[in-house]
matplotlib code that plots the C-alpha trace (Angstrom):
import matplotlib.pyplot as plt

x = [33.0, 30.8, 32.4, 31.0, 29.3, 31.4, 30.7, 28.4, 29.7, 28.0, 27.8, 27.1, 27.3, 30.0, 27.4, 26.3, 29.9, 30.4, 27.3, 28.4, 31.8, 30.3, 28.1, 31.2, 32.7, 29.6, 25.9, 23.7, 20.3, 17.8, 17.2, 14.0, 13.4, 14.8, 15.7, 19.3, 19.7, 20.7, 23.5, 24.8, 24.7, 26.5, 29.1, 29.8, 30.0, 26.5, 23.6, 20.4, 18.1, 20.4, 20.5, 16.7, 17.3, 20.6, 19.2, 16.4, 18.7, 21.4, 18.7, 17.3, 20.8, 21.1, 24.3, 22.7, 19.7, 17.5, 17.6, 15.3, 16.0, 19.5, 21.1, 23.7, 25.9, 25.4, 28.2, 27.7, 28.0, 31.1, 32.7, 31.7, 33.2, 36.5, 36.7, 36.4, 39.2, 41.4, 40.8, 41.4, 44.6, 45.7, 45.1, 47.0, 49.9, 50.0, 49.9, 52.8, 54.8, 53.9, 55.1, 58.5, 58.7, 58.1, 61.2, 63.3, 66.0, 66.5, 66.3, 66.9, 67.7, 64.4, 62.4, 64.0, 63.4, 59.7, 59.3, 60.7, 58.7, 55.5, 56.3, 56.9, 60.4, 62.0, 61.1, 60.5, 63.9, 65.7, 63.9, 64.9, 68.5, 68.8, 67.1, 69.7, 72.6, 74.2, 74.3, 77.8]
y = [-99.1, -97.0, -93.9, -92.4, -89.0, -86.0, -84.6, -81.6, -78.3, -77.4, -73.9, -74.4, -72.1, -72.5, -74.0, -76.5, -77.6, -78.0, -80.2, -82.3, -82.7, -83.7, -86.3, -87.7, -88.2, -89.8, -89.9, -87.6, -88.1, -86.3, -82.9, -82.3, -85.8, -85.3, -82.6, -83.9, -82.9, -79.3, -80.5, -83.0, -80.5, -77.8, -80.4, -81.0, -77.2, -77.2, -74.7, -76.8, -74.1, -73.7, -77.5, -77.6, -75.5, -77.1, -80.6, -79.9, -78.4, -81.1, -83.8, -82.2, -82.1, -85.8, -85.2, -86.5, -88.8, -89.7, -93.3, -94.2, -91.3, -90.7, -88.3, -89.9, -88.7, -90.2, -91.5, -88.4, -86.2, -88.0, -87.5, -83.8, -83.3, -84.9, -83.1, -79.8, -80.9, -81.9, -78.6, -76.5, -78.4, -78.0, -74.2, -74.0, -75.7, -73.5, -70.4, -71.8, -72.3, -68.7, -67.3, -69.1, -67.8, -64.2, -64.5, -66.5, -63.8, -63.8, -67.5, -69.4, -72.7, -72.5, -71.8, -74.8, -77.0, -76.0, -76.5, -80.0, -80.9, -79.6, -81.7, -84.8, -85.3, -85.1, -86.1, -83.5, -84.4, -83.9, -80.6, -79.4, -80.4, -78.8, -75.6, -75.3, -75.6, -72.3, -71.7, -72.1]
z = [-58.9, -56.6, -55.2, -52.1, -52.3, -51.3, -47.9, -47.9, -46.8, -43.6, -41.9, -38.2, -35.3, -32.6, -30.3, -33.0, -33.7, -30.0, -29.6, -32.6, -31.1, -27.7, -29.5, -31.4, -28.0, -26.4, -26.9, -24.7, -23.1, -25.2, -23.6, -21.7, -20.5, -17.0, -14.5, -14.6, -18.2, -17.5, -15.1, -17.6, -20.4, -18.4, -17.3, -21.0, -21.8, -23.4, -23.0, -22.6, -24.0, -27.1, -27.5, -28.2, -31.4, -32.3, -32.0, -34.5, -37.1, -36.7, -36.9, -40.1, -41.6, -40.7, -38.6, -35.4, -34.7, -31.8, -30.8, -27.8, -25.3, -26.7, -29.1, -31.2, -34.0, -37.4, -39.7, -41.7, -38.6, -37.5, -41.0, -41.1, -37.6, -38.5, -41.8, -39.9, -37.4, -40.4, -42.2, -39.1, -38.4, -42.0, -41.7, -38.4, -39.9, -42.9, -40.5, -38.5, -41.8, -43.0, -39.6, -40.1, -43.6, -42.5, -40.3, -42.8, -43.0, -39.3, -38.8, -42.0, -40.3, -38.2, -41.4, -43.2, -40.2, -40.0, -43.7, -43.5, -40.4, -42.1, -45.2, -43.0, -44.3, -40.8, -37.3, -34.6, -33.1, -36.4, -36.9, -33.5, -34.2, -37.6, -36.3, -33.5, -36.0, -37.1, -40.8, -42.3]

ax = plt.figure().add_subplot(projection="3d")
ax.plot(x, y, z, "-o")
ax.set_aspect("equal")
plt.show()
C-alpha cells in the first residue's frame, strides 16, 4: 500500500498566502502580460509588484504553476492552503474554549456548553439551550 507523502511545512508571507488563496479561488492572468493586470490584481487585493516576487517563489515551491498565460494553483498548493485553514480554525476553536474555561467559575453552564459544542457532542441549538439553563 502506497501512503502519500506528508505535506511540507511552508513559511510564507501574508502576501504569499493571500496570492495562494486567490489562486485557489480562481486562476489569474500571469502578471505583466497586459495593462489590465494591475486593475485585476488590485480588485483581488493583490499588489502587482509584490506578485512578481511571490510568483517566482510559489512556482519554485511547486505550489502554483504557469499554464499558457495563466497562474494556477497546483494540487500541492491547494492542499497546503487548506491545511493552513484547518490549522488556523483548530487554533481559533481552542482559543474560544480556553476563554470559556477562564470564566468557568462565573459561567459553568456556558463553559460546559462550549466544551460539548467544540467536541461535536451537541448541536449549536442544544448548546444554546444548555448554556441558558441555570445550574441547580
